[in-house]
C-alpha angles and dihedrals in degrees: 000000000000113000101172121040130177118186125189090327111186131172122187125188106193105307093340123096109212090183129003130199096337113183122184138155121193119192128219111277093013124133103214123190124212107200131185145115122279111287094024094120102265097126093043090055092048093049088056090052089053091049095245096122134048109228120233087218137355135030140253126203137188116203087347094304120125105247093216098045100037101038096133094049093046093051090060092072102025127085114210136192113184123209089240113030117213102222131183097236099198095064132068125259090250092052090049091052090049090048093053090045090053091049088054093046089243111154101168109073095179093112091047091055090047090053093047089053092045093053092040090240121168099195098178095097127087113274092228089063095048124107121243089258094053091048089051090054090052089052092050091051090052092049096052106026096093092051094240121200090222126038126190115194127185112201091330099184096049108136095007119128118237094265092053091044088058091048089050091053089051090050091053091048089051092049089049090056089053090055097251114160110229131189109189130179120204144151089209109095095193095065091046091051093050098045113024134086094199137006135206116208115213125190129172091353096306132101105241099177144001113201140171110241090224090058092048091051090054089057093053114112134202129232122207124201107206127187114199125207093250143350093267092059092050092047090053092048093052088070090065117101098255134117102254142173118195111219101172139002089276104022132081137174115224123194118208128179118197123349115024096193094102091054093048092049091051094048091056087075094057136073109240134183100194144356128197129181123221111190115210112240125222085248089069089054094047098047096087089058090057092047096058093070094227094301094123120078 
């Protein structure tokens, strides 16, 4: 069942297209990544989903409701973390959380306190004195504290230190197990890889690819740095049918996609000093999408 649907969504500011003909469908219980460099159109798309912008063309719906016409109703069951949170600086983080809870009609703050403890957030200080990371934690508490069935997150780990980024990933995995539907924008490939079922890649306002994370992982390759005992051994190995790059008189980089058994069997006939493995990241796979400047579709 499709819960979030975006059809031909286009937003034009003057002569500039912020996004153009964006089409996405997110299924119930799916964690969907929205990946692209800064300025690619991620936040503009999300603001349309939250009903904050009037599209130049196209429509987006959540549970069949028009995001522009039914904003108030949609926000009852959606958790949202904006890329730039509009805080009331003269109150404490705790007061802000209570304020958002009151707006939602949420009387039981048990989940909010659980999330504050989980993210090691002391929310008693004034927001204006908080670091970017602490403000981000406040935003995450507000997004998840009412246990929404759908969560929309715009750059959710911005400002978080590596430990909190890891805890965020664990939170998303836990929500996924509960069946929560999550739409999450990011420019950090690692968090998309670890949490999402599928990912859409946006560049220069256009969707250039939609891929299943499992399929992308299958396309990942490994690189091996091998140091042979001497130059003669390396010279002999270079005649083997592998993709190689010589980096020193005795060292070579070998790229292998798929099963490495053939390489390992071949290497058993050579004298080696060392072998290191460099796993290809999803970033390596995605880079050509970023390089096309939105010209693919």
